[in-house]
One Martini backbone bead per residue (centre of mass of N, CA, C, O) as a GRO file, in nm:
protein
   81
    1MET     BB    1   0.091   0.035   0.025
    2SER     BB    2   0.064   0.363  -0.043
    3THR     BB    3   0.180   0.670   0.041
    4GLU     BB    4   0.195   1.004   0.039
    5LYS     BB    5   0.497   1.015   0.027
    6ASP     BB    6   0.536   0.835  -0.217
    7ALA     BB    7   0.370   1.019  -0.406
    8ASP     BB    8   0.553   1.266  -0.372
    9ARG     BB    9   0.809   1.127  -0.476
   10HIS     BB   10   0.702   1.056  -0.754
   11ILE     BB   11   0.645   1.342  -0.849
   12ALA     BB   12   0.938   1.447  -0.809
   13ASP     BB   13   1.054   1.249  -1.016
   14GLN     BB   14   0.899   1.352  -1.256
   15VAL     BB   15   1.011   1.640  -1.252
   16SER     BB   16   1.303   1.563  -1.282
   17SER     BB   17   1.265   1.411  -1.561
   18LEU     BB   18   1.218   1.681  -1.730
   19GLY     BB   19   1.507   1.865  -1.708
   20PHE     BB   20   1.513   2.098  -1.518
   21GLU     BB   21   1.721   2.390  -1.460
   22LEU     BB   22   1.691   2.508  -1.157
   23GLU     BB   23   1.697   2.757  -0.948
   24ALA     BB   24   1.725   2.899  -0.666
   25PRO     BB   25   1.437   3.049  -0.489
   26ASP     BB   26   1.590   3.351  -0.367
   27SER     BB   27   1.467   3.532  -0.603
   28GLY     BB   28   1.304   3.710  -0.835
   29THR     BB   29   1.500   3.639  -1.063
   30SER     BB   30   1.501   3.328  -1.037
   31ILE     BB   31   1.197   3.283  -1.052
   32LEU     BB   32   1.166   3.405  -1.339
   33SER     BB   33   1.359   3.212  -1.475
   34ASN     BB   34   1.202   2.956  -1.404
   35ALA     BB   35   0.937   3.038  -1.544
   36ARG     BB   36   1.054   3.040  -1.825
   37LYS     BB   37   1.146   2.738  -1.837
   38ILE     BB   38   0.827   2.628  -1.779
   39ARG     BB   39   0.619   2.756  -1.969
   40ASP     BB   40   0.570   2.537  -2.197
   41TYR     BB   41   0.483   2.310  -2.011
   42LEU     BB   42   0.237   2.452  -1.890
   43GLY     BB   43   0.095   2.495  -2.162
   44SER     BB   44   0.072   2.180  -2.224
   45ARG     BB   45  -0.119   2.143  -1.950
   46SER     BB   46  -0.376   2.322  -1.967
   47GLY     BB   47  -0.591   2.130  -2.077
   48ASP     BB   48  -0.595   1.946  -1.825
   49SER     BB   49  -0.669   2.158  -1.625
   50GLU     BB   50  -0.934   2.258  -1.752
   51ASN     BB   51  -1.082   1.981  -1.759
   52ALA     BB   52  -1.036   1.918  -1.442
   53ARG     BB   53  -1.022   2.189  -1.258
   54ILE     BB   54  -0.709   2.132  -1.203
   55LEU     BB   55  -0.399   2.082  -1.085
   56PRO     BB   56  -0.163   1.899  -1.154
   57SER     BB   57   0.082   1.756  -0.962
   58ASP     BB   58   0.327   1.828  -1.145
   59VAL     BB   59   0.267   2.129  -1.155
   60VAL     BB   60   0.278   2.191  -0.859
   61GLU     BB   61   0.569   2.091  -0.810
   62LEU     BB   62   0.695   2.282  -1.018
   63LEU     BB   63   0.599   2.551  -0.876
   64ILE     BB   64   0.749   2.501  -0.618
   65GLU     BB   65   1.043   2.448  -0.716
   66SER     BB   66   1.049   2.740  -0.876
   67GLY     BB   67   0.889   2.964  -0.674
   68VAL     BB   68   0.608   3.080  -0.761
   69PHE     BB   69   0.457   3.068  -0.474
   70ARG     BB   70   0.667   3.298  -0.348
   71MET     BB   71   0.602   3.576  -0.489
   72ASN     BB   72   0.396   3.690  -0.242
   73MET     BB   73   0.640   3.713  -0.058
   74PRO     BB   74   0.815   3.873   0.156
   75GLU     BB   75   1.152   3.948   0.195
   76SER     BB   76   1.132   3.953   0.524
   77TRP     BB   77   1.114   3.655   0.481
   78VAL     BB   78   1.352   3.425   0.528
   79ASP     BB   79   1.152   3.137   0.547
   80PRO     BB   80   0.872   3.051   0.340
   81SER     BB   81   0.857   2.726   0.392
   0.00000   0.00000   0.00000
């Protein structure tokens, strides 16, 4: 029986297998650079997202790893994770 942690690890492995070389998301510049790197992939997954009316788990993981979800956090927060 698989656990939630196993599922998360599987999703992270899928994202890693996509081959994106993402920068550490520690600045607005690096997050923007990461967003540009994943833009085409996200566009290719948009139909699935729209049909299912949710973000697929691989897309969510990619957005997390690229730092996109951190964009609205103030820089004064030392560790937003």
